N, C-alpha and C positions, 0 to 999 in steps of 0.2 A: 913706832916699830919696821920690823924688818920681814918683811915675807919671804920665802923662798920657795921653789918648786921641788915637790916630791921625787923621787926618785926609783924607779919601781924599780930598776934595775932590767934583769930581761921578762921578769914579771910583766903581764900588762892587766889594772883594775878595769872595776865593772864602771863602763864610765857613764849608761844611762840602761832606763829599761821600756818597756812598753806595752802592752794588753798582753800579748803572748809573746814576747824577747825580751832580750837584754844584751846590751851592744860592748862588745869587748873589743880593743885593738882596731877600731873603727869598721867591726862588722855585725852585723846584727844576729847573732843565733836565735832559734827556735829553742820555748822554753816548753819542758823543765831540760835542766841541762846540770853538769858538773863543770865546777872549774877548779882546776890546781893552778900555782904559777907554769905558765906554757902548754899547759894542754886546754881545751874547752873539748867536750864530750854533751851527746845525748844522754839522758835519764828518766828512766821510765816511771817515775813518780817513786810511792814508799812502797810500793811489790816490787821493786829493784834493789835488792840489798844487796847484792852482789857487788854492782857498781861502787856503791859505796866502800864496801866489807874491802875492796882491791887498794883502798888507802888506807889500809893500817900499816902502819910502820914509815909510813910516807909524810904522813901530817901529824901534827899534835891536835887541833881541832878543828872539828868539821862543822862549821854555822847551817841549817838547816833554815832555809824558807820557805815560807809556808806561804808565801804569797800576798792578797793584801791585808790580810790579817795575819796577828798569830795565831795559831792553833794546835794543839796537840798532836802529835806524831803518832803513829799504832806503836802502843806499850813494847811488843813484842821486838817493833825494829830499833829501838830506843835500846834495849836489855841486848841484842846482837850487837849494836854499834859497839856500846859501853866494853861488852865481855871482849870484844875483839883490839881495844885498849885505843879506842877513837873519845877523844872530848866531844860531847855533843852540845851546840848551844841552839836555840829553837826562839826564832820568830819572823817576824814579817819579812819578807822578800828584800821591802827598801830597806829596813835596820839591817839585817843581815850582810848589803852591796856594803852599807857606807863603813860599818865593823871589819868584814874583810879587808877593805881597802885599806884601813887605817893598820890592821898586823901587814897586812902586804909590804905595809911601807917601811915596816920595821922589819923587814926581812925574816918575819915567822914561817914555821911551817903551818900553814893550812890549808885550811877547800872550804867550796861552798857547793851547795848543793840545790835549785832555786826553783818552785814550783812558779808559774808564771802570776801577773800582778793583778790580772782580770781585765 
């Protein structure tokens, strides 16, 4: 079997995480945060819908990592995001990071909002 290194272009994958951080581009960023290709910014959690709504038109899918375990997000938040045209996928933060990286490697229009893993 021949393995090849994944080329993410200018985008930076999520390299790792710990209790209150995610490592992106060799730097630890305090969680919660939002990542889109070429940009990492703080996120205020479920009450900060505006940061996520600003992604409408820029991405097709928004992954929301709910922390160490999968959990429902507030129904009103999900409705607002979907009405803005964002596809929303909910999973635990570790699974969200892996999925984001795979789609990022395919040059897909994705973003991720992450809560700490605990």
